ZABAKOL-165694 format. One line per field, with one value per residue: residue number from 1; residue in one letter; x negated, y negated, z of N, C-alpha, C in turn. Coordinates in steps of 0.1 Angstrom, whole numbers, plus 5000, padded with zeros to 4 digits. Each point is the difference from the previous one (the first is absolute). Layout:
// residues N
seq	[NUM,...]
type	[A,...]
nxx	[X,...]
nyy	[Y,...]
nzz	[Z,...]
caxx	[X,...]
cayy	[Y,...]
cazz	[Z,...]
cxx	[X,...]
cyy	[Y,...]
czz	[Z,...]
***
This chain:
// residues 201
seq	[1,2,3,4,5,6,7,8,9,10,11,12,13,14,15,16,17,18,19,20,21,22,23,24,25,26,27,28,29,30,31,32,33,34,35,36,37,38,39,40,41,42,43,44,45,46,47,48,49,50,51,52,53,54,55,56,57,58,59,60,61,62,63,64,65,66,67,68,69,70,71,72,73,74,75,76,77,78,79,80,81,82,83,84,85,86,87,88,89,90,91,92,93,94,95,96,97,98,99,100,101,102,103,104,105,106,107,108,109,110,111,112,113,114,115,116,117,118,119,120,121,122,123,124,125,126,127,128,129,130,131,132,133,134,135,136,137,138,139,140,141,142,143,144,145,146,147,148,149,150,151,152,153,154,155,156,157,158,159,160,161,162,163,164,165,166,167,168,169,170,171,172,173,174,175,176,177,178,179,180,181,182,183,184,185,186,187,188,189,190,191,192,193,194,195,196,197,198,199,200,201]
type	[S,E,T,D,N,L,K,N,L,E,Q,Y,S,I,A,D,I,L,H,G,Y,G,I,F,Q,I,D,M,E,K,E,Y,L,N,K,E,S,L,V,E,E,V,Q,A,G,F,G,W,E,S,V,K,A,S,L,Q,D,S,P,L,Y,G,H,S,F,S,S,D,L,L,N,T,V,T,R,G,M,L,E,G,S,L,N,C,F,S,S,S,T,G,V,G,K,T,T,V,A,F,G,T,V,C,N,I,C,A,K,E,L,W,D,Y,D,T,E,Q,F,I,D,N,P,K,N,T,C,N,G,G,L,I,I,Q,F,E,L,D,N,M,I,E,C,T,S,K,L,I,A,Y,I,S,G,V,P,T,D,I,I,L,D,G,E,Y,T,Q,E,Q,S,D,R,I,D,R,A,N,E,I,L,K,E,S,N,I,H,L,V,Y,M,P,N,F,T,T,K,M,I,D,R,T,V,A,E]
nxx	[9153,5004,4992,4989,5000,4999,4987,4995,5006,4995,4994,5011,5010,5011,5006,4984,4996,5012,4996,4986,5008,5007,4993,4993,5008,5003,4987,5005,5007,4995,4987,5015,5007,4996,4992,5004,5005,4991,4996,5001,5002,4999,5005,5000,5010,4994,5017,4991,5003,4997,4989,5001,5005,4991,4991,5001,4998,4985,5003,4990,5003,4991,5001,5013,4994,4989,4989,5006,4992,4993,5014,5005,4989,5004,5011,5002,5004,4994,5003,4989,5004,4991,5008,4989,5006,4996,4993,5000,4993,5011,4995,4996,4988,4998,5007,4993,4990,5004,5006,4992,5000,5007,4997,4993,4997,5002,5003,4998,5008,4996,5014,4993,5004,4998,4988,4994,5003,4989,5003,4987,5004,4993,5005,4984,4996,4995,4992,4991,4981,4998,4990,5001,4993,5008,5015,5008,5003,4996,4991,4989,5003,5001,4996,4990,5001,5005,4992,4991,5003,4998,4994,4996,4994,4985,4999,5014,5003,4989,5010,5003,4996,5010,5008,5012,5002,4990,5002,5012,4995,4992,5009,5009,4984,4997,5013,5001,4993,5012,5014,4992,5001,4999,4990,4999,4988,4997,4986,4992,4996,4998,5001,4996,4992,5002,4996,4987,4993,4996,4995,4988,4993]
nyy	[0939,5005,5007,4991,4989,5010,5003,4986,4999,5011,4991,4998,5001,5005,5007,5010,5002,5006,5008,5000,5007,5006,5009,5006,5003,5005,5007,5004,5001,5006,5005,5006,5015,5005,5000,5011,5011,4997,4988,5002,4993,4995,4989,5003,5005,5000,4998,4998,4990,5004,5007,4987,4994,5007,4996,4992,4999,5005,5004,4997,5008,5009,5010,5005,5000,5015,4988,4998,5010,5010,5000,4998,5008,5006,4998,5010,5008,4991,4996,5008,5005,5001,5009,4997,5011,4998,5013,5009,5009,5004,4988,5002,4997,5009,5001,4986,5005,5012,4996,4984,5011,5013,4992,4996,5019,5006,5007,5011,4997,5007,5004,4994,4988,5001,5001,4997,5002,4989,4994,5000,4997,5014,5007,4998,5014,5000,5001,5015,4998,5014,5000,5010,5003,5004,4994,5012,4995,5012,5002,4996,4992,5007,5010,4990,4995,5013,4999,4989,5001,5012,4992,5011,5004,4994,5003,4998,4995,5001,5003,4995,5002,4997,4990,5007,4989,5007,5011,4994,4995,5007,5009,4988,5003,5014,5005,4990,5009,5012,4994,4998,5013,5010,4998,5008,4996,5011,4995,5014,4999,4991,4988,4993,5003,5015,4992,4991,5010,5006,4992,4999,5018]
nzz	[5326,4985,4999,5002,4991,4992,5002,5004,4988,5000,5007,4990,5010,4996,5011,5003,4983,5000,5010,4993,4986,5005,5014,4984,4996,5014,4999,4985,5003,5005,4992,4993,5000,5010,4996,4990,5003,5009,4996,5014,4992,5010,4996,5006,5003,4989,4998,5007,4996,4991,5009,5007,4988,4991,5016,4998,4988,4999,5007,5003,4992,5007,4992,5009,5005,5005,5001,5012,5014,4995,4997,5011,5004,4989,5007,5003,4986,5002,4988,4992,5010,5011,5004,5006,5003,5011,5000,5015,4990,4992,4999,4983,4998,4995,5011,5004,4993,5003,5010,5000,4994,5006,5008,4990,5000,5011,4991,5007,5013,5007,5007,5009,4995,4988,4999,4987,4987,4998,4991,4999,5012,5004,4995,4995,5000,4989,5011,4998,5001,5001,5005,4997,5007,5008,4998,5008,4988,5003,5003,4997,4985,4990,5007,5001,4991,5002,5008,4999,4989,4999,5010,4990,5012,4998,5011,4995,4988,5002,5011,4992,5006,4993,5001,4999,5011,5006,5000,5006,5012,5001,4993,5007,5011,4998,5000,5008,5001,4993,5011,5008,4991,5007,4998,4995,5007,4997,5005,5001,4986,5008,4990,5003,4995,5003,5016,4997,4991,5019,5008,4987,5000]
caxx	[5002,5014,5007,5000,5016,5007,4997,5002,5015,5008,4999,5007,5017,5008,5005,4990,4996,5009,4999,4989,5008,5013,4989,4994,5013,5006,4989,4997,5012,4995,4992,5001,5018,5004,4989,5010,5015,5001,4998,5012,4995,5014,4999,5009,5014,5006,5003,5007,5013,5007,4998,5009,5015,5004,5004,5015,5006,4999,4994,4990,5002,4999,5009,5001,4994,5010,5000,5005,4990,4991,5005,4995,4985,4995,5008,5000,4990,5000,4998,4988,4992,4995,5007,4992,4999,4986,5002,4993,5004,5012,5011,5018,5004,5007,5014,5001,4998,5013,5012,4999,5003,5013,5004,5003,5003,5015,5014,5011,4988,5010,5006,4996,5015,5016,4999,5002,4988,5005,4993,4987,4997,4983,4997,4999,4990,5003,4988,4989,4989,4992,4984,4991,4986,5003,5010,5004,5008,5019,5003,4998,5005,5016,5012,4998,5008,5014,5002,5008,5013,5007,5000,4996,4987,4990,4993,5010,4997,4984,5003,5016,5014,5007,5017,5003,5005,4984,4995,5010,4994,4992,5008,5004,4991,4994,5003,4996,4985,4999,5004,4992,4988,4986,4987,4991,4980,4987,4993,4994,4990,5005,4991,5004,5003,5010,5010,5011,5005,5015,5008,5009,5013]
cayy	[5003,5002,5013,4999,4994,5008,5008,4991,5000,5010,5000,4989,5001,4987,4993,4990,4991,4990,4990,4992,4986,4994,4987,4986,4998,4993,4988,4993,4997,4990,4989,4985,4992,4994,4987,4987,5002,5006,4990,4987,4986,4993,4994,5003,4990,4995,5013,5003,4995,5012,5012,5000,4999,5017,5012,4997,5015,5016,4998,5016,5013,5013,5014,5004,5011,5003,4997,4985,4989,4995,4987,4987,4994,5000,4992,5009,5002,4988,5002,4995,4997,5015,5008,5015,5004,5008,5008,5008,5015,5001,4992,4997,4991,5004,4999,4992,4997,5008,4992,4990,5002,5003,4988,4991,5001,5011,4992,5004,5004,5005,4989,5010,4994,5005,5020,5002,4998,4982,4996,4995,4983,4995,5004,4986,5004,5008,5008,5000,5011,5001,5003,5002,5008,5015,5011,5006,4990,5008,5006,4988,4991,5003,5005,4989,4995,5004,4999,4988,5003,5007,4994,5014,4996,5010,5010,5009,5002,5004,5010,5005,4997,4991,5004,5000,4988,4991,5003,4992,4985,4998,5000,4989,4988,5002,4995,4989,4998,4999,4988,4987,4993,4998,5006,5007,5003,5008,4996,5001,4996,4984,4990,4984,4996,5010,4998,4986,5006,5007,4987,4994,5007]
cazz	[4987,5000,5008,5012,4999,5003,5016,5009,5002,5001,5020,5005,4995,4992,5007,5004,4994,4995,5011,4999,4993,5007,5010,4996,4993,5007,5006,4988,5006,5012,4995,4990,5005,5014,5000,4991,5005,5014,5007,4994,5018,4998,5017,5013,4999,4989,4999,5017,5001,4996,5004,5013,4991,4997,5010,5007,4992,5004,5013,4997,5006,4989,5002,5013,5012,5007,5017,5000,5006,4990,4991,5009,5000,4986,4989,4993,4994,4986,4987,4999,5011,5001,5012,5005,5017,5005,5016,5000,4996,5008,5009,4992,4991,4992,5004,4999,4984,4995,5003,4995,4984,4999,5007,4987,4987,5000,4994,5015,5012,5014,5009,5012,5010,4995,4996,4987,4991,4996,4991,5005,5002,4998,4987,4993,4992,4991,4997,5014,4998,5014,4988,5010,5000,5003,5002,4990,4996,5000,5013,5013,4997,4998,5015,5005,4987,5003,5015,5000,4991,5010,5014,5007,5008,4993,5011,5004,4983,4998,5008,4991,5014,4999,5000,4987,5003,4997,4983,4988,4998,4997,4983,4993,4998,4985,4986,5003,4999,4987,4995,5009,4990,5010,4995,5008,4991,5008,4991,5009,5000,4989,5001,5001,4984,5000,5003,4990,4990,5000,5002,4988,4993]
cxx	[5015,5003,4998,5015,5015,5008,5007,5014,5008,5005,5011,5014,5002,5006,4989,4999,5015,5002,4990,5003,5007,4993,4996,5012,5004,4986,4999,5019,4997,4995,5002,5015,4998,5000,5011,5015,5008,5000,5012,4994,5018,4994,5011,5010,5005,5008,5013,5019,5009,5001,5012,5010,5002,5002,5016,5009,5002,4987,4984,5001,4999,5003,4995,4992,5012,5005,5007,4991,4992,5005,5001,4988,4994,5010,5002,4988,4998,4994,4985,4991,4995,5002,4990,5001,4990,5007,4995,5008,5013,5009,5016,4993,5006,5010,5010,5003,5007,5011,5001,5002,5012,5008,5003,5002,5013,5014,5010,4991,5011,4998,5003,5015,5012,4995,5008,4986,5010,4992,4989,5003,4988,4995,4997,4990,5010,4993,4991,4993,4994,4989,4993,4991,4997,5009,5005,5012,5020,5001,4996,5003,5018,5006,4996,5016,5011,5003,5005,5010,5012,5003,4997,4987,4992,4999,5013,4997,4989,5003,5013,5008,5011,5015,5003,5005,4988,4998,5007,4992,4987,4998,5001,4994,4990,5006,5000,4989,4991,4999,4991,4986,4985,4991,4984,4992,4993,4992,4987,4982,5003,4991,5008,5011,5013,5012,5009,5008,5016,5012,5006,5010,5010]
cyy	[5003,5013,5000,4988,5012,5006,4996,4995,5015,5001,4988,5005,4989,4992,4984,4989,4985,4993,4992,4987,4993,4985,4993,4989,4985,4987,4991,4986,4987,4991,4992,4995,4991,4982,4988,5002,5003,4988,4986,4984,4986,4985,4998,4990,4999,5011,5005,4997,5013,5009,4998,5001,5018,5004,4991,5009,5010,5000,5009,5011,5012,5011,5006,5011,5006,4998,4985,4989,4996,4995,4988,4997,4997,4995,5015,5004,4991,5003,4997,5003,5018,5000,5009,5003,5010,5005,5010,5014,5004,4992,4997,4991,5007,5005,4988,4995,5003,4996,4993,5000,5002,4987,4993,5003,5014,4994,5000,5003,5007,4985,5010,4994,5007,5015,4997,4991,4989,4993,4989,4982,4989,5003,4987,5005,5011,5014,4996,5007,4999,5008,5006,5013,5012,5005,5008,4995,5007,5003,4987,4989,4999,4998,4986,4995,5003,4999,4988,4996,5004,5004,5016,5000,5006,5013,5010,5003,5011,5013,5008,5002,4991,5004,4999,4987,4991,5009,4995,4987,5005,5006,4987,4991,5004,4992,4981,4997,4999,4989,4989,4997,4997,5010,5006,5003,5008,4992,5004,4997,4985,4991,4988,5001,5011,4992,4987,5010,5007,4986,4996,5004,5005]
czz	[5004,5009,5016,5008,5000,5013,5006,5000,5003,5014,5000,4990,4987,5011,5011,4988,5002,5015,5003,4990,5007,5009,4990,4993,5014,5006,4987,5005,5012,4997,4989,5002,5012,4996,4988,5006,5011,5008,4997,5011,4994,5011,5010,4997,4987,4995,5008,4995,4989,5005,5015,4996,5000,5014,5004,4989,5003,5014,4997,5013,4990,5007,5012,5008,5004,5014,4994,5003,4984,4990,5009,4996,4988,4990,4985,4992,4988,4990,5000,5017,5000,5016,5009,5015,5000,5014,5000,4993,5008,5007,4995,4986,4986,4999,4997,4986,4992,5006,4993,4983,5003,5004,4987,4986,5003,5000,5012,5012,5008,5007,5016,5008,4992,4997,4989,4991,4998,4992,5007,4995,4993,4985,4988,4990,4987,4999,5012,4997,5015,4993,5022,5000,5008,5007,4984,4992,5003,5017,5012,4996,4999,5012,5007,4996,5005,5011,4999,4993,5011,5012,5008,5003,4987,5004,4999,4984,5005,5008,4991,5013,4999,5004,4983,4995,4993,4985,4988,4998,4994,4984,5000,5000,4988,4989,5002,4999,4985,4987,4998,4994,5012,4990,5015,4993,5011,4997,5011,4996,4991,5000,4995,4984,4998,5007,4992,4986,5002,5000,4991,4992,5007]
***
């Protein structure tokens, strides 16, 4: 009956209902869109001549990781590629990810040789997006970004025990960070659809 249906509906929140419809939409897209738009077939070798010429003009190389070793192994972060890093908890995956974003987005970085801020030679992006699921955007995330830009270690920043010179560097790094168009999204309860929508926005 209608009354029973309403009682049954009351056990679900608006978020539950939207999540259900989101899953339904994803299933429909998998079933219908993938077959039409995500399949490409070519006969191998045809069209290679133009690719070869274009590689001579512009070698295949993506945005730079914060590690030269990773750049050598992967040719950098190539457009359209998905790079996954896996390791045990607490090894430093997040720190590497934040360093990589700074490496390609920060307008300036602290140079340890000259002991001053210099224009970032690896700055190749107009902005970056970090979506993460467990860290506080201000204390845990922003401190890592400022540490990478300023060259002042994160633990010194979080302890609040820095010299006046380090304090000045932290303040300058924060100004650089504001100019670098890096966005942080904390998404503790996420779905694939939410991530897709956030990236699109």
